[in-house]
Structures are given as C-alpha cells and as structure tokens.
C-alpha positions in Angstrom: 39.4 -9.7 23.5 42.1 -12.2 22.5 43.6 -14.3 25.3 47.1 -13.0 24.5 46.0 -9.4 24.8 44.2 -10.1 28.0 47.3 -11.7 29.5 49.4 -8.6 28.5 47.0 -6.1 30.0 46.8 -8.1 33.3 50.6 -7.8 33.6 50.7 -4.0 33.2 50.6 -1.8 36.3 48.2 1.1 36.5 50.0 3.9 38.4 50.5 7.7 38.7 53.8 7.6 36.7 52.5 9.7 33.8 50.5 12.0 36.0 53.7 12.7 38.1 55.6 13.4 34.9 53.0 15.9 33.9 52.8 17.5 37.3 56.6 17.9 37.2 56.3 20.2 34.2 54.0 22.5 36.1 50.7 21.1 35.0 48.1 21.3 37.7 44.9 19.9 36.0 45.9 16.6 34.3 43.0 14.9 32.5 42.9 11.2 31.5 40.9 10.6 28.3 39.5 7.4 26.8 36.8 6.1 24.6 34.7 2.9 24.6 32.6 1.1 22.0 34.9 1.5 19.1 34.5 -2.1 18.0 30.7 -2.4 18.7 28.3 -2.9 15.8 25.5 -0.9 17.5 25.0 2.5 19.0 27.4 5.4 19.9 31.1 5.6 20.7 31.4 7.2 24.1 34.4 9.1 25.6 35.2 10.4 29.0 37.7 12.8 30.5 38.6 12.8 34.1 40.8 15.1 36.2 41.6 13.2 39.4 42.3 14.9 42.7 45.8 14.0 43.9 44.6 14.2 47.5 41.7 11.8 46.9 43.1 8.3 46.2 40.8 5.8 44.6 41.9 2.2 45.0 41.4 -0.4 42.3 41.6 1.8 39.2 42.6 -0.2 36.1 41.5 -0.8 32.5 37.7 -1.1 32.5 37.9 -4.3 30.4 39.6 -6.1 33.3 36.9 -5.3 35.8 33.6 -7.0 36.4 30.5 -4.9 35.8 29.7 -4.6 39.5 33.2 -3.3 40.3 33.0 -0.8 37.5 29.8 0.6 38.8 31.3 1.0 42.3 34.4 2.7 40.9 32.4 5.0 38.6 30.5 6.4 41.6 33.8 7.0 43.5 35.3 8.7 40.5 32.4 11.1 40.1 32.4 11.9 43.8 36.1 12.5 44.2 37.4 13.8 40.9 38.1 17.5 40.4 36.2 17.3 37.1 34.7 14.7 34.8 32.7 14.7 31.6 31.2 12.3 29.1 30.4 12.7 25.4 28.9 10.5 22.8 28.9 10.3 19.0 26.0 8.4 17.5 26.0 5.6 14.9 24.9 7.9 12.1 27.8 10.2 12.6 30.2 7.2 12.9 29.0 6.1 9.5 29.6 9.5 8.0 33.1 10.2 9.3 34.4 6.6 10.3 35.0 5.2 13.7 38.5 6.7 14.1 37.4 10.3 13.6 34.2 9.7 15.6 36.3 8.5 18.5 38.5 11.6 18.3 35.4 13.8 18.1 33.9 12.2 21.3 37.2 12.6 23.1 37.5 16.3 22.1 33.9 17.0 23.2 34.6 15.3 26.6 37.7 17.4 27.1 36.0 20.6 26.0 33.2 20.0 28.6 35.5 19.8 31.6 35.2 22.5 34.2 37.7 23.5 35.2 39.6 23.0 32.0 42.5 20.6 31.7 46.0 22.0 31.1 47.6 18.6 30.3 46.1 15.5 28.6 46.9 11.8 28.9 45.1 10.0 26.1 44.8 6.3 25.4 46.8 5.8 22.1 45.6 9.0 20.4 46.0 12.7 20.1 43.2 15.2 19.7 43.0 18.8 18.3 43.1 20.6 21.7 45.8 23.2 22.4 47.4 21.9 25.6 50.3 19.5 26.1 49.2 16.0 25.6 50.7 12.5 25.6 49.3 9.5 23.7 50.0 6.3 25.7 49.6 2.8 24.2 47.5 0.7 26.6 47.0 3.9 28.5 43.9 2.6 30.3 46.1 -0.1 31.8 49.0 2.2 32.7 47.6 5.5 33.8 45.1 5.8 36.7 43.6 8.9 35.1 43.0 7.2 31.7 41.7 4.1 33.6 39.2 6.4 35.4 38.0 7.8 32.1 37.6 4.3 30.6 35.5 3.2 33.6 33.0 6.0 33.6 32.7 5.9 29.8 32.2 2.1 29.9 29.5 2.3 32.6 27.7 5.1 30.7 27.8 3.4 27.3 26.6 0.1 28.8 23.7 1.9 30.3 22.8 3.6 27.1 22.9 0.4 25.0 21.0 -1.6 27.6 18.1 0.9 27.4 17.5 -0.3 23.8 17.3 -3.9 24.7 13.4 -3.8 25.2 13.1 -2.0 21.8 15.3 -4.4 19.9 15.2 -7.6 22.0 16.3 -9.9 19.1 19.9 -8.7 19.3 20.5 -9.3 23.0 21.9 -5.9 23.6 21.6 -6.0 27.4 24.2 -8.8 27.5 26.5 -8.1 24.5 26.3 -4.2 24.5 26.3 -4.3 20.7 29.5 -6.3 20.2 29.9 -9.3 17.8 28.6 -12.2 19.8 27.2 -15.3 18.0 23.6 -14.3 19.0 24.0 -10.8 17.7 25.5 -11.9 14.4 22.8 -14.5 14.0 20.1 -11.9 14.6 21.7 -9.6 12.0 21.7 -12.4 9.4 18.1 -13.4 10.1 16.4 -10.0 10.8 18.8 -7.4 9.4 20.1 -4.3 11.3 18.1 -1.8 13.3 18.2 2.0 12.6 20.8 2.3 15.4 23.3 -0.2 14.0 26.5 1.1 12.3 25.8 0.7 8.7 29.5 1.1 7.7 30.6 -2.0 9.7 30.9 -5.1 7.6 28.7 -7.5 9.7 26.0 -4.9 9.4 26.1 -3.8 5.8 26.6 -7.5 4.7 23.5 -8.7 6.5 21.2 -10.3 3.8 18.1 -8.6 5.2 18.0 -4.8 4.6 17.7 -2.3 7.4 14.1 -1.1 8.0 14.9 2.6 8.0 15.6 2.4 4.2 11.9 1.8 3.6 11.2 4.9 5.6 13.5 6.9 3.5 11.7 5.6 0.4 8.3 6.7 1.8 7.0 3.5 3.3 3.6 3.8 5.0 5.0 2.5 8.3 7.3 5.5 8.4 5.7 6.9 11.6 6.9 4.0 13.7 10.4 4.2 12.4 10.4 8.0 12.9 9.3 7.5 16.5 12.1 5.1 17.2 14.7 7.4 15.7 13.3 10.4 17.7 13.6 8.4 20.9 17.2 7.6 20.0 18.0 11.3 19.6 16.5 12.0 23.0 18.5 9.3 24.8 21.7 10.5 23.1 21.1 14.1 24.2 20.5 13.0 27.7 23.7 11.0 27.8 25.8 13.9 26.4 24.3 16.3 29.0 25.5 14.2 31.9 
C-alpha cells in the first residue's frame, strides 16, 4: 500500500452513517460486503458479507488493512459471535485466470451475499455493485467508512490469510506465510528462479512473465510425474471447498 493511500485511509472515520441511511429507508437487514486478495499473485480472491446487529456494538471496526493481524483475529471472532449473519466465499486462481480478477471479485461477493441467512434486503459494497436484486450502494473506501463493510473486510482477510498460509509448507520457496501471495521481493525472486506453482494466477504479469515455466504444464502434456501434480491440485480443491463451506 502506498504511503499516501495509507495516510488517507487513516484519516477516514468508520461509522454507522451509511447503515443509518439504509435503515431510514425501511431496510432491516443491511449487509456490508467486501473482498480481499485482489492484488495477490497466488490463491483465491475471498469475499465476505456481514449483517451487523444494531444492538451489539463491536468497538474497533475499521479497514482490515489498518489493523495488525492479532487485532483482526480478535475482531473476526467478535463479528462471527455478534452478527445477525455472516458468510464467506472464495473464487480460486484458475477461475480468476478465466474471467479476470474484476469479475472474479464480483462473483465471490455475489456468492457471499447469496449464502447469508437471513438474506440481506440492502447492500453496502466497497466500490462495486453486484447482480443481486436488492437496493445497494457502492462506497469508495467503504471498508474505511462503513462499519458493516469493515466487518466484512476483516473476516474475509482473516480467512484468506489462513487459506494461503496452509500452502506455505507445500510451496515454502515463496514465503506465503508472511506475504500471503503478494508481490514482496522474496516472492518475486522465487518466481524468477523457480517459476510459479499450480496455484499462482497465470494471468498476472509477474507470474506469466516468469522465465521458468509452471510445473502443471508438463502434467497437461503427459509428464510421468503427473501423479504428484494431480495430488497437489486435488488438495487445493479440498481446501477451497472447506473455506467456501464456512
């Protein structure tokens, strides 16, 4: 995150302003919606939807990017305990490569909203609109301005970090436990030296421009080591399904 953007986000106040405007229209179940992992080179984009309970105040809600990991973990627990409803959805790297990251982000958000029980009758979304037939408002820097969107960003961030960290022992060269798939110097160096894993986003420039080809291509061509690659991909599908089922 650039220093200028960070300074801007820190100045914004995360409040109930937009929730109150929605409640004033008669909406009773207002969901905040956000996604995380859009700029990552590895793994899924993850979205969350949260309907906060107006009677259950949760102190400290703000953009997940402004919170230390320990604080995010604490808030994620409180959000799950006190929210009227919450849900998480993930779209994996292969699908991202097929439809691009923008549409994959919208897909993850839509799936998260569709999974809410009870269903939302008004949406507050971070800088986006989705194909869901209820009133909705796209809010620029919504995760820094709306407590509902901030809550969604926090539980989505905690879940995605957990998902990516589980792959660190499988692909230790990339440093996934620390960088969560983003473009750190170590990650970019590993891509140049070793090439991407099967779970990297092949449509992202630092990945497709890596001088060493991705191992899964040899599997597609009938490489005798296909069994190992197939086992890794099978494990990836299982972990993604488990995350979506949360």
